[in-house]
C-alpha positions in Angstrom: 150.8 145.4 -135.8 150.1 145.3 -132.3 147.6 142.9 -130.5 144.9 145.7 -130.1 145.4 146.4 -133.8 144.7 142.7 -135.0 141.9 142.3 -132.5 140.3 145.2 -134.0 141.1 144.0 -138.0 139.7 140.4 -136.7 136.2 142.1 -135.7 136.3 144.5 -138.5 136.8 141.6 -141.0 134.3 139.7 -138.7 131.7 142.6 -138.9 131.9 142.6 -143.0 131.8 139.1 -144.0 128.5 139.1 -141.4 127.2 142.0 -143.3 128.1 140.0 -146.8 126.5 136.8 -145.4 123.4 138.8 -144.3 122.9 140.4 -147.8 122.9 137.2 -149.6 120.8 135.1 -147.1 117.5 133.5 -148.1 115.8 133.7 -145.0 112.6 131.1 -144.7 109.4 132.2 -144.9 108.0 133.0 -141.3 111.3 134.1 -140.1 113.5 137.0 -139.8 117.4 137.7 -139.5 118.8 140.7 -137.9 123.2 141.1 -137.4 123.3 141.5 -133.1 126.3 141.5 -131.2 128.4 139.6 -133.7 126.1 137.0 -135.0 123.2 136.7 -137.7 120.5 135.4 -135.6 117.1 134.3 -136.8 114.0 134.5 -134.8 110.7 133.2 -136.1 107.8 135.9 -136.4 105.1 135.7 -133.5 101.9 133.8 -132.8 98.3 135.5 -133.2 99.0 137.4 -129.3 102.4 139.0 -130.4 100.4 139.8 -133.8 97.5 141.6 -132.0 99.6 143.7 -130.1 101.6 145.0 -132.5 98.6 145.9 -134.6 96.6 147.3 -131.9 99.9 149.3 -130.9 100.6 150.8 -134.8 96.7 151.4 -135.1 97.3 153.6 -132.4 100.4 155.3 -133.3 99.2 156.0 -136.8 96.0 157.8 -135.3 98.6 159.8 -133.1 101.2 160.6 -135.6 99.1 161.7 -138.0 100.0 165.2 -139.3 103.6 165.4 -137.3 105.5 164.1 -139.9 106.3 160.3 -138.7 104.6 157.3 -138.6 105.0 153.5 -137.6 106.1 150.9 -139.3 106.8 147.2 -138.9 109.0 144.7 -139.5 111.6 146.7 -141.6 115.1 146.7 -141.5 117.2 149.4 -139.3 120.6 149.4 -139.8 123.4 150.7 -137.5 127.0 150.5 -139.5 127.3 146.6 -140.2 124.3 145.7 -137.6 120.7 145.0 -138.7 117.9 144.8 -136.3 114.3 144.6 -137.1 111.8 145.6 -134.6 108.3 144.6 -134.4 107.2 148.1 -134.5 109.0 151.1 -135.2 108.7 155.1 -136.0 110.2 156.7 -138.7 109.4 160.0 -141.3 106.8 159.8 -143.7 109.6 160.8 -146.0 112.6 158.3 -145.2 114.7 159.9 -148.3 117.5 160.9 -146.6 117.8 158.1 -143.5 117.7 155.3 -146.6 120.7 152.9 -146.1 123.0 153.7 -149.4 122.6 150.2 -150.5 118.9 150.2 -150.1 118.4 147.6 -147.5 116.8 149.3 -145.2 116.7 152.7 -142.9 119.7 154.6 -140.9 119.2 153.9 -137.1 120.3 157.6 -136.2 117.1 158.7 -138.1 114.8 156.1 -136.1 113.5 157.8 -132.8 111.3 154.9 -131.5 111.5 151.2 -131.7 109.3 148.6 -130.0 109.5 145.1 -129.2 106.8 142.7 -128.1 108.6 139.6 -126.2 107.4 136.1 -127.7 107.5 133.1 -125.0 110.5 131.7 -123.8 113.9 132.5 -122.0 116.0 133.1 -125.6 113.5 135.6 -126.9 113.4 137.4 -123.2 117.3 137.3 -123.3 117.0 138.7 -127.0 114.7 141.7 -126.2 115.9 142.8 -122.4 119.7 141.8 -123.2 120.8 141.9 -126.5 118.6 143.9 -128.2 118.6 146.9 -125.2 122.4 146.9 -126.0 122.3 146.8 -129.4 119.8 149.9 -129.6 121.7 151.8 -127.1 124.8 151.3 -128.8 123.0 152.4 -131.7 121.9 155.8 -130.4 117.8 155.2 -130.9 116.6 157.4 -128.5 113.5 155.6 -127.1 113.3 151.7 -126.3 110.2 150.0 -125.5 109.6 146.3 -124.5 106.0 144.8 -124.0 106.3 141.9 -121.8 103.8 139.5 -121.3 105.8 137.1 -118.9 107.4 140.1 -116.9 105.3 139.2 -113.6 102.1 139.2 -115.0 102.7 142.1 -118.2 105.0 145.2 -117.8 105.9 147.6 -120.6 109.7 148.7 -119.8 110.6 152.6 -121.5 113.9 152.9 -122.0 115.5 156.5 -122.8 118.9 158.4 -122.4 121.1 156.1 -124.6 124.5 156.0 -124.0 126.4 154.7 -127.0 129.7 154.0 -125.8 128.3 151.8 -123.0 125.7 150.3 -124.8 122.9 151.3 -122.2 120.2 153.3 -121.1 120.5 156.0 -118.6 116.6 155.8 -117.8 114.1 153.3 -117.6 110.5 152.9 -116.3 109.0 150.0 -115.7 105.1 149.9 -115.9 102.6 147.5 -115.3 99.8 146.0 -117.7 96.9 147.7 -116.5 98.3 151.0 -116.1 99.4 153.3 -118.6 103.0 153.8 -119.5 103.8 157.1 -121.4 106.2 157.6 -123.9 108.6 160.9 -122.5 110.2 162.3 -125.7 110.2 162.3 -129.5 107.7 162.4 -132.2 105.4 160.3 -130.3 105.8 162.3 -126.8 102.7 161.9 -124.9 101.4 158.2 -126.5 100.1 155.8 -124.0 100.8 152.3 -124.2 97.8 151.3 -121.6 95.0 148.5 -121.3 93.7 148.9 -124.8 97.3 148.0 -126.3 98.4 145.2 -124.1 95.1 144.5 -122.3 94.9 143.9 -118.2 97.6 141.6 -116.6 97.9 138.3 -117.5 98.5 135.1 -115.1 
């Protein structure tokens, strides 16, 4: 067995072990468990500001997508292979039967056109959303990834599109400061605006 094949076998076995461990976890209340880059990560649910932004966003998306066959959801499992992500907000078809994971543990990433993360305070939270999840969502081929970040120089919305799964990167990135309007450029939510009504004005 070549070294390369051996390394791939070890990686596959680790992924399977993580998957089985994740499925059997009893996650503490107030936390969520994800599988990102070869690790099970536990992160706390956000505070009031985090909740408020996500609630505003969810309501606005619900109105915008009404009658389109798509709608917003929050804190659900998105599965790509043996990886699991829990976006703060995401858009999915109203009828999810065709994209339900075979084991019933969430929705397949291939059927999710947009995910949103609202960044919590702290360096680890910023790294998770700006680096780890950026790579993970690109690798999963999710077409639009939006980052709402109070802590980005007074607040900014970053819209990432054109995922390259092999490079685990988005080819296009647009950063819009709070107080201005960030527009979703494609997918079911094309034309949807994330502006001060959702984020508030610049902070700090």
